[in-house]
Each structure stands twice: as C-alpha cells, then as structure tokens.
N, C-alpha and C positions, 0 to 999 in steps of 0.2 A: 745621622745618628750612629753612634758606635755600636757595632754588633755585640750582643751579649755573649760572654764566654760560655762555652758549653762543656758539660762533663761527658767524656767518652766512657765506654765500658771499663777501660783501664783505670780511669780516674774514679769511677764508681766502686770498683773492687778495692782500690787503695783506700777510698773513703770508708768502706765497710771495715777494712782492717784497722784503720786509724781510730774509728769510733769504738769498735768492739774489743780490739786487742788492747786491754788495759794492763800495762806492764806493772804498775804499782800494786795491783791486787794479786800478783803471782805469789808474793811472799805470804800474805794472810792465807791464801788457799793451800800453800805448801805446809802451813802450820798444822793441817789435819794429820799429816804423817803419810806413811806409805799407802794407807787406804784411800788417799786422795785419788789414785788412779781408778779405783772402783767407782768412786763418785763422779769423776770426770766422764767416764764411759757411760755410766747409768744415766746421768743427767743430759749427756749429749743426745741420747736416744729418747728419753722421757720428756725432756723440756726443750732443748735446743732445736730439734727437728720440727716438732709441731709449732713452736714459736716462730721459726724462720718461715715456714710455709704460710702460716696465718698472717704474718706481717706482710708477706708478698701479696696475698690476695687482698687484704684490706687496703694496703698502700696503693695498689694499682686500680682498685675498684672505687675507692673514695679518696681522691687525690687532692682534697682540700688542704689548706695550710694548717688546719687544726689537728691533723694527725690523730693520735690516740684519743685526744679529747673529743674530736668530732665523731669517731667511731662509737665511743661509749654514749655520747649524747644522743646520737641517732637511735641507738638501741634501747637505752634506759632513761632518757630524759636529761634535762639541763642540770639538775642538781648533782646527779652522778657524774655527768661530764665535768662540772665545776670541781668536784672533789678530786677527780683524776688529774685535771689540769693543775690544781694546787699541789698535790703530792709530787707530780712530775716536775713542777717548777721548783719547789722548795728544796728538793734534794740537791739541786745544782749549786746554789750558793754555799750550802754546807760542804759539798764536795770540793768546791773552789777553795774554801778555807782549809780543808784537810790537805789539799795538794800544795797550798802555799806553805803550810807547816812542813810537809814532806820535802819540798824544794829546798828549804833552809837546812833541813836535817841532812840531805844528800850533799849539799854544798859544804857543810861543815865536816862531813864524813870524808870526802875525797880530797878537800883542800886543807884539812886540819885547821879550820878556823875556830877562833874563840871570840864570839861576838856578845856584846851586852844585850839584854832583853830589848831595850828601845831600838837598837840598830837592827836586830833580827825582825822586829815588828815592822819597821820601815821597809825592809827588803820584801817582806811578805805582802805589804800593802802595794808596793810597786809591782810585784808579780800579779796581783789581782787586777789592778787597773790597766796594766798592759793587755791582759786578756779581754777586759771590758772594751778597751779602745779598738782592738782588732775585730771584736765581735760586732762592732757598729757597721761593718761593711759586709757585702754579700760573700758567702763562703767561696763562690767561684772565683772571686778576685784574689783570694789567698789560698787557692788549692795547692799551690806549691809548698806551702807550710805543712799541709796535711800529707802531701805525697812524700816529702822528706821524712816526716814523722813516721809514716807507715814503714818506710825502709829502715829507719832507726829501730823501730820496735822489732821488726823481723830480724835485724842483725843482732840485737841484744838477745832475743829468744834463741836464735840459732847458736850464737856464741856460748850461751849458758848451757845449752844441751850438748854441744860438741865437747866443751871442757869437762862437763859432767861425765861423759863417756870416757874421756881420757883419764880423769881422776879415778873412775871406777876400775879401769884396767890396770893402772899403775900403782894405786895406793889402796884400793878397796873402797867399799861403800860406807858412807857415814851412817846410813840407816839400813834396817833390815828390809830387803825387797823379796823375801821368800814368799811362797804361795799364801801362807797363813797371814803374814803381815799385810798383804794386799787386800785382804778381806775387811769389810767395815766392822769396827768395834761397837758402834752405836753408843759410845760414851757421850755425855752431854757436852764436854769440851770440844770434841771433834764436830759434833752435829751443829754447834753454833757457828762454825766456819763454813758450812755448806752454802749459806746465803752468798758467800763471796763467789763461789763457782757460778751460781745463778746470775749474780751481778756481772760476771765476766762474759756471759752470753748475751746480755741485753744491748740494744742499740740499733737493731735493724730498721725499726720504724723511723729512726733519724735519717737513714739513707733514703727512705721513701719521700721525705720532705724535699729532697733535691730534684723531684720529678720535673719541675719547671726549668731546671738548669741542664737537663739531659737531652741528648739528641733523640733518643727513642726510649722513653722511660718504661713503657709497657713491656718491652723486651729486656731492657738493661737492668731493671730492679730485680726481677727474679734471678737473672744471671749473676748479678753482683752478690745476692744473698747466698746462692748455691756455691759459687766459686769462693767467695769470701769466707763462708762458713766452713768449708773444707780446710782452707788454709789456716784459719784461726784455730780450729780444733787441733790441727797438727802442731802449731807453734806453742799453744798452751801446754800440751802433753809433753812435748820435747823439752821445754824449759822447766817444767815441773820435775822431770827426771834429773836434770842438771842440778837443780837446787837441792833436791832430796839426796843426791849423791855427795854433795859438798858439806852440808851442815846437818848435824843431829837435830831432829825435830824439837827437842827440848830447849835448844839454844837459838832457835830461829826467831828473829825479830820481825814483827808484822810491818814495821816501817823500814828498817834498814836491811832486811833479809836478802834482798836482791844484790845490793852492793857487797854485803857480807859474803855472799856466795862467790862472787868474783875474787874477793880478797882471799878467801880460803883456797880457791882454785889456783890462782897465779901470783899471789903475794900482794902485800899492802902497798909497796912502793912502785909497783909496775905501772908504767905510763898508760897501759891499756885500760887499767881500772879507771883512771881519770877520764879517758876518752868515753868509756861506757857511762860513767857518771854524768858527763856533760850531755851525752845523747839522751840519757834517762831524764834529766832535767828538762831538756827540750821537749820530750814527749809529754811531759806533764802540762806544759802550756798548750800543746797541740790537742791533747785530749779535751780540754775545756773548750777550745775554739770549735772543734768538730761537733761537740754536743750543743753548743750555744744556739745555733740556728734552730734546731728542732725544739729545744726547751722554750726559747723565747717566743717563737711563732705560736706554739701551743698556748702559752700564757696570753699573748696578744689576741689571738683568735677568740679565746674564752672571754676576755674582757670586752671585746667588741660584740660578743653575743650576750653581754651583761651577766656572765656567770662568774667573773672575777672583778675586783675593783677597777675603776676607770684608769688608774695609773698604769696598769699593765697594758692598756691599749694604746698608750702614746707611741706614735710612729715617727720615724725620721722622714720628713716630707721630701727630702732630696733623693734618697735611695729606697724608701719604703721599708726599711729595716726596723724591727722592734727596738724601741729606744727605752721606754719605761721599764720593761722587764729586765733589760740589760743593765740599766743603772741600778735597779733594785738588787740585782745579783751582786754588784760591787759593794753596795752599801751593807747588805746583810753579811757578806763574807768578811768585809772589813771589820764590822762589829765583832764577829766571832774571833778573829785573830787578835784583836785588841784585848778581849776578855779572856782569851785562852790561858794566859799565865795565872789567872785566878782559879782555874779549874783544877781540883785536887786529883789529877790523873797524870801518871808519869808518861803515858803514851798519848799525847794530844792528837796525833795523826789518827790513831785507831779510834779514839773517842768520837771524833768528827766523822771519820770514814764509815764507821759502823752505823751511825745515825743516818747518814746519807743513803747507805745501802737499804736500810729499813724503809725509808720514805720512798725510794725508787721502786723496790719490789712491791710495796703496797699499791703503787699506782698502776701496776700491770694486772692486778687481780681481775678487774672487770673487763679487760680487753678480750679475754678468751671467751667468756659467755656472750660478749657483744658480737663476736664473730658468728657464733652459732645462731643468735637471734636475728642478725641481719640477713642470714641465709633464709630465715623463715618469713620475715616481714617484708623483705625487699628482694624476692626471688628473680624479678625481671631485670635487676641491675646488671649492666654489662660487666662481666668479670674477665678481663684479659688474661689473668692468671687465676686458676681455681685449684684449691686444695683437693687432691684426689681422694677418693674413698667414699664408702657408704655411711649410713647413719651411725653405726656402731663405732667405726674408726674415727669419725668426726667428733663424737662424744668423748672418746678417749683422748683425742688431741686437745679437747677443750678442758676437761675436768681434771686430768692428771696434772697438767701444769698448775692449775689453780690450787689443787691440794698441796703440791710441792711448795708453792709460794707461801701459803698460809702456815704450813708446818715449819718451814725455815724461819719465818718471821717470829713465831713463838719461841723457837730455840735461840734466836738471836737477841731478843729483847726481854724475854720473861725469865726471871730467876726460877729454876726448877729444883735445884738440890739444896738451896738455902745456905751454901757455904759463904763465908765472908768474902772470899776472892770473887765468886760469881756475883754476889750482891754489889760489890764495889764496881765491877765491870758493867753489869747489865742495868742496874737501877738508873744511872744517868741516861742510858740509851732509852729506857722505857719512859722516863720522865720527859726527855726531849721529844720522843715520838708522840706522846699524849699532848704535849704543849703544841707541837706542830699541827696536830689534828684539830685541836680546839681553835687555834688561830685561823686555820683554814675554814672551819665552819662559820666563824665570825665574818670572815671576808666574803664567803659565799652568801651569807644572809644579807650583808650590806649590799652586795651586788644585786640580790633579789629585790631589795627595796627600790633600787634604782630602776629595775626593770618594771616593777609594778607601778612606779610613779609615772611611767611613760616618757621619761626624759630621753633625749636623743643620746646615742652613743658618742664617744669622743672621736672626733675626726682629726 
C-alpha cells in the first residue's frame, strides 16, 4: 500500500499563508483609505489574536472532520451546528462565482481582451469546474499547487510594497498618510469595508482539518498558526501601503485595484504587470482549492449527522473525499455566473464577494461562545494546546470578536444612511443574505425530518 503523503511544518505554514492570505481582497480593504492601517492593527489585536488562539485549541482538542460545525454542535446542539455548517458552506460557491468573474476581469485587463458575454461565461464555467475537479482529490496530493500559490502571494505582496515605497520616495504619495489621516473617520462607507479585513483573517480552522495529513498535528497546528499569522499580518500591511501609495482612494476599484496599482507604479505595457497578473490569476484557483477541503468536509460531516440534506453526505468511495458538497459547489457557482449578466450591478465581483463575506462572517459568530462553553461542559478533555489566561481574559477573547462580527455584518449589509448609492449596493446583499438564511433553515428542517424518521444516513 502506498504511504500517504504527509504535511511537514513548512507545508502547514505555507498552507496557512495560502488559505488566509487572500490577495484579491487587498483592494477592497484598501478602499477604506489611509485609516485602514488603524483598523488592520486594531483588528489584529482584537480579532486575529483571539481567533488564532481559539482555533488552535479547538482544532487540536476536537480533531473530528466536522471542524467548526462539530465545535458548535457539541456546545449548542445539532440545529446550531447545522446553521453554522450551512453558512460555512454556502459562502464557498458564492465566493467561487466571484473569483470566476474576477479571473475574467484580470485576464481582460492584462491581455487587453474583448470577449463576448457567452465566451466570457464559458471561460468562467471552465474556471469553476477545474477547481471542482482538483478538489475531488486529497489536498496532500496537490500540495505543490498550494505551495506555489503561497510563494506567488508573498511575491505579489512584497513587490507591491517595495514598489509603493519606491513610488513614495521618487514621486510622492497618492494619499495622505499623515497622523490625522491614519485615524479612523467612522463614516459609514469606510465601516462597510471593515468586514473585508475580518475576512482576510479567517481560515485557520481550515488548517486544523489537515491534522490527519500532518506528521505531528498537536505541535504543528499551533506552530503553523503562530508563524503563519505573523507572516500574513506583515504581508497584508506591507501590500496595503504599496496600494495606498499608488492610487488615490477615490479611484480605487474593488476588483481591479491590485493590478491597477502595479500599472500605476510601473506602467501599463510593462511585462512585469503581465507576470503579476498571471500569478494573481493562479492564486485565485489555489485559494478555492485550499478552502475546498475544509468547507466540503464540514458539509459532509453535518449531512452524515443528519443536520444537512443527504446530498451533502455523498462521498467518493475510492478516496473518501466529499463528492456531493463539491459538485453542489460547482452547480451553484455555475448558476450564479450564468445569471450574473442579468444583475443590475456594474461590479459583479463585488456583488458576489460581499455576499460571500457576509455568509462566512456569520458562520463564525457561534464559534467563540462554543469555545467558552466547551471549556465549562468538557473540562476533562485533553487539550494539547490551551489558550492562556484567566476567566476575564477568556471572556474578552470570546465576546469582543463576536461583537466585531455582528457590528461589521450590520455595516456591510444593512442600509443605514438611506442614500440611493448605499441602497443600490446593500439591498442586493441584504436580500441575498436573507434568502441564503431562509434556504438554510429549509435544508436544516428537511434534514431534521430525516433524523426523526430514523432513516439511516447515506453511505
């Protein structure tokens, strides 16, 4: 029997970088303006630190395939576990659709393509189903894809930061980086983008799902989270400066902002821009592959516990990989890109991306109180890694992130000032979020009937 490939610490750190370092969200975060640096630092301390520590404890203490679903289910019961599993899963095909759209936008931007709508849709569908095909196999079999993507992301972020410094020294800054400009303005437009920074921090629990592929997961998972977290924070901040140095905030595109930054810094016809664009497009594929295992396993695990419909529980009998959830990803994402031209929004990428961010952030709200409750109801559980601190600190680590998630969700999806621009942007997100929640409740109720009927789970 062929020995199963194993993840070393080096691979685990690169996996953390590949999962969490999301290059395409750098531009939406930079749209906050110079005050983004305040929010990066504040949220690193208030959200990223407790989230990383809690993920390390839960991931090493409860190493079932269910991940975040299993943690919440143990703490608050099956229905809440099912809700988390649904939100955690549904964000993924929406994200897949947004990246398919972005893939096409970057390709047309760097290669100066002019494609008809049907051809563009076909390319987006090809993008989606390539990801689905690769995701049918264990991530350890394609770790080279993720390792290369991690290096590509690091290169892009470092190049953007270095060029930004050069631009600032030789030509001056495109935005005001004075002390006052770095302070938060708390205007509604900026606050609606803070959810993107939180989104940029998420994904450590995906690394914990790789425990079975690691040589020493109880040691490697905390190490990967700590080392990967430090690297990720540096790369995000460095690239944020480069983008802020190159493009005035008012002119920054949420979809093309990263490539626009390189064009502004080194010129439109520079071959380096094409190389960066190709690397960027490659990372979009790798992002989805790196998240697929965690998302699909959570959905499959929930279905096999009869908290999601049976179709999510279908498994590939040859390699035991989630098949039903993976195929549903492709079907939902394909439907979205096909109907995208009918959506009255100039920035389709942002329309899908913002909805996926809302769904993903909502799925994490119950994880933090689950951590605290599991400490109380399961005190004898062996915890190879334990979040340090007393009762007061643990409560702060739990409820500050929850408050940040709830507040940013409100700012992201709920119109607050009543302007026509805000209504046009947020109403579709709010409607989409409500629809996703209702569909999820229907699915959970259907799964509950199957559980109550006593039917066997799908093998």
